[in-house]
N, C-alpha and C positions, 0 to 999 in steps of 0.2 A: 134474646140471644139465640143463636142457631144451635141445632143438635148435630154434633159431629161424631162419626164413628171412625176409629182407626183400628187396624188389625195387624198383629205381628207378634214378635217375640220380645218378652222382657227377660233380661238376664241379670245375674249377679255379676257386678264389676269388682274385681280385685286389682287395685292399682298401687304401684310402689309409691311411698311417700317421698316428698322433698326431691323429686326428679331423680331418684336413685335408679340404677340399673337393676334388672332382676337379680343378678348374682350378688348384689350388695344387700338386698332387702331381707330383713328378718321379720317383717310384718307387712300387711297390706291394708290399705284403706278400703272400706266397703261402701259401695253405692249400688243402685239398681238403675237400669236403663235399657234402651233399645230404640231403634229408629222411630217406629210408630208410637211407642209409649212416650218418647220425648216430645213428639208433636202434640199428643193428647194433653200432656202436662202444660205445655205452652198455652194451648187454647183454653184449657180450664182456668189457667192463671189470668187470662184476658177476659174471663167472664162467660165464655161459651159453655154449653152443655156437652162436655166431651166424654165419650164412652170408649173404653178400650176392650177389644176382643182378643183373647188369647187362650192358651191352655197352660196350666202350671200343675205340678204334682200336688197331690193331697198330703203334703207334709209341711213341716215348719218353714222350710225355705220358700215353698210356694206361698205360705201365709205372709212371709216377710215381703215378698214381691208385691202381693196384693195390697198390703198395708202401705207400702211406699207410694202407690198410686192413690189410695184413698186419702192419704195425708195431704195431697195436693188437689183434692176435689175432683179426681177423675172417677167416672162411674165404672164399677167393676162387676156388675150383676151378670154380665155376659161372658165372664171368664170361666172356662170349663176346668174342672179339677180332674185331671186324668194324666196318664203317661207316667214315665219313670223318673224324670229329673228336670231340674231347672238348668238351663244353659248358663255357662260361665264364660266370661272373658277376662283375660289378664292384660293390664295396661302398664307399659313402661313409658312414662311421659318424657318426651325429648326436650331438649333445650339448646338454643343457639344452633350450631351446625349438626347436632345429633338428633335424628328423627325419632318420633314416637314409634313404639312397636306394640302390636296387639297379637296375643295368642288366644285362639278360640278353643274352648272345651264345651262344645254344644251338640255334639253328635247324639242322636236319639233323645233329644229334648222333647218335652211334652207337646209343644206346638208342631214339631217336625213329624210327629206320629199321629196327630189328631186328624179326624175326618169330618165331613159335613154332618155326620150323625151326632157329633158332639155340640152342634150349634143349631139354633132355630133362627136362620137368617131372615125369614119372613118377619118374625117379631123384632129382630135386631134393627132392621131398616125401616120399620114402621115409623112414620113421622120424622125420619132423619132428613137432614138437609145436605149433608156432605159426607163423603167416604174417602179416607186417605189410606193408601198402602205404599209400600216401597218394593224395590227389586230384591231386597234382602229375604223377605219371607218365601217367595217361590224358589229361591236358591237353596233353601234348607233341605228340601227333599221333594221327590215327585208328588207325594201326597200333599205337601204344603202348597205346591204349585196348583194342584187340582182344587184344594180348599180355597185358595185365593180367587180362582176363576168362579167358583160357586158363589163366593161373596160378591163378586163384581156383577154377576148375573142378577142376583137378588137386589143389589143396589140400583141397577138400571131399571129393573122391573118396578121399583118404587119411585122412580123419577129422581134419584139422588145424584147430585153433582159428584164427580169422581176426580181425584187428583192422585198422581203418582210421583214419587221421588225415585228415579231410576236406580241410584245407589248400587253400583257394581261392586262386588266383593270377590276379588280373585281367589281368596282362600276358600270360597264356598262353591264356585263353579267357573267354568271356562266361558270365554266370550261367545264361543259357538253355541253352547247350551243356553246361555243367557238370551241370545238373539232368537233362538228357536222358541223359547218360552215367552219372552216378554213381547215380542212383536205381535203375538197372538192376543195378548192382553190389552194392547193399545187401543183396540176398537171400543173399549169401554171407557176410555179416559177423556176427560174434558180439559184438564190442566196438567201439563207435563213439566216436571221440575227435574233438573239434573245439572251436572257440570260437564265440562268438555270431555273428560274421560268417560263418563257415563254415556254420553251421546254416541261416542265412537264404539265402545265395547258392548253396549246393550242394544243399540239400534243401528249402528253402522254408519254414523254421520261424523265426518271429521271437520272441525271448525277452523279451516284455514291454517295459518302458521302459528297459532297459539301454542306457547310453551310455558307452562306454569313454573317449571323448574328454573327458567331464566327470567321469569317475571314479565314475559312478553305476551300481550293480549292483542289479538286482531279482531276487533268488534265486527267488522264486515263479514268475517267468517261465521260468527254466531247468527247474524241476520240471515245469511244464506241458508244455513242448516235449519233454522226455525221455519223459513218459508217451505223448505222441502218436507219437514215434519208435518206441517199443517196440510200440505198437499196430499201427503200419504195417509194421514190419520185423522184429519179434521179437528185437531185440538183448538180450543178457544184461545188458550194462552200457552206459550212456551216460555219457560223461565230457566235461567241459569245463574248460579252463583259464580263469581269470578275471583279466584284466589291467586294472588301473586306471592309465591312462596320465596321470600328472600332468605329465611331460615326458619327453624322450628318455632322461634320466639318472635319472629318479625314477618308479618304478612300484610299485603295490601288486600282490601276486602271490598267488593262491590258486587253488582249483579245487573243483569239485563233481562228484558221481557219483550215479547212480541204479541201484539193484539191482532188476532186473525181477522176480526171484523173490520177494524179501521186500517189494517196494514201498517200500524205504527210500531217502530222499534225504539226502545228507550233504555238508556244506560243510567244507572243510579250514581249518586255521589260515592266517592271512594273514602274508606276509612283506613288509617294506618293502625294496625293492631300490634302494639309493642309495649311491654312484653305480653305474650299470650300466657294466660294462666292455665286454660284447658280448652283445647279446640274440639274435643270429642263432643258430639251433639251440636256442633256449630251449624252444620247443614240442616239438621232437623229443626233447630230454632229459626232458621231462615224460612224453611217451608211453613212452619207454624205461623210465623209472622205474615207471610204473603197470604196464606189461607184466611187468617183473621182479617186482614185488610179487605180482601175480596168479599168475605161474609159481611163485613161491616158496611159494604156498599161504597167503599172508597174508589176513586179513580184508579185505574190499574197502575199508574205511575206512583201514586201515593201508597198503594198497597205494597209495591216493590220497595219503596223507601222504608216503610214500616218493617218489612222483613229483613232488610239489610241492617237497619239500626238494631233490631232485636237480636240478630245474630252477632253483631259487633259486641254488644253487651254480654252475650253468652260466653264469649271468649275470655271474659274476665272472671267467670264464675266456675269454681271446681264442680266436678260431677257431670253427669249426662244431661240433667234437667236445666232449663232456663227459668230463673226466678225473677227476671227483670219485669217490673210492673208496666202496665200500659202507660202510666205517666212518665216513667223513665224512658221508655222507648220513644214516646212522642217528643220528649224533651231533646233527646239525641237526634231524632229525625228532623227536628225543627232547627237544628244547627248548633245546639249547645253541647260541645264536646270538651268543655273546659276541665271537667273532673273536679271542680272546686268543692270543698267540703260544704255540705248543706247543714245549716244550723237553724 
């Protein structure tokens, strides 16, 4: 199996139980998660050697975050223990016509203040096959953006394949700042993953007349922007999840991919996700599935189908992490979506 490095922030997640609003809640459910950590858990679950790089404080909350990763076979030897605090996010899970809401409390978190002196990137990327990051980490702070580029330089120096999930977060930075930082990082990227909002706000590409709020997708628009992205940055693959948001509990879910070598554009099968148990981490489980498929040597179309099926299953699982097994993903990707009890 392949050795995969992911780098980013792991946070304490405090979510209201039973779809309660914040004002109703007298307690919170506790989980740990974060974009790149979620991908690492998925890949470790599929049998790959996944290592997560981050910084957490040298206290009990930092210990809990590290333990959450170790529990699911993610390597933690490259986690720095420094800084003041573990980031927190509060989640109010939506239902039906009421959307989910996230409140961040992550300013001055350990990873946002870490520097390259806290990591030995040459050792981290030795013998690595793949490096995955997202647009969330460079959004945390200027020093986190610099740290991300240092990691990318080291990864490419070691001949490591690089993927990015653009993951725009408007509560962390503006589109203008995102484009200034992220466009510079794209020269290190081989596989670019994101949705229509990410492509527009992070890189400045608008996919035709797509409107996820009305459930309208224009696939020709995605093919067009993928071709532009390949021309501008030389990506091997451009990938986008496609979410048709009918309500917080009812989504259409599919994806598309563009192969720059063969010039082929492919749209996956579509899943009806209803009711959705927890959509947080859905995009990360998709990225993890696609990366797994490519690492396994699958045809790019099959890799996409694996990623879409993995993410469809994640929407049925509470928490940030995807615990669907390879067998479960393969079964769903193969066409069995019956949900029948297995005895």
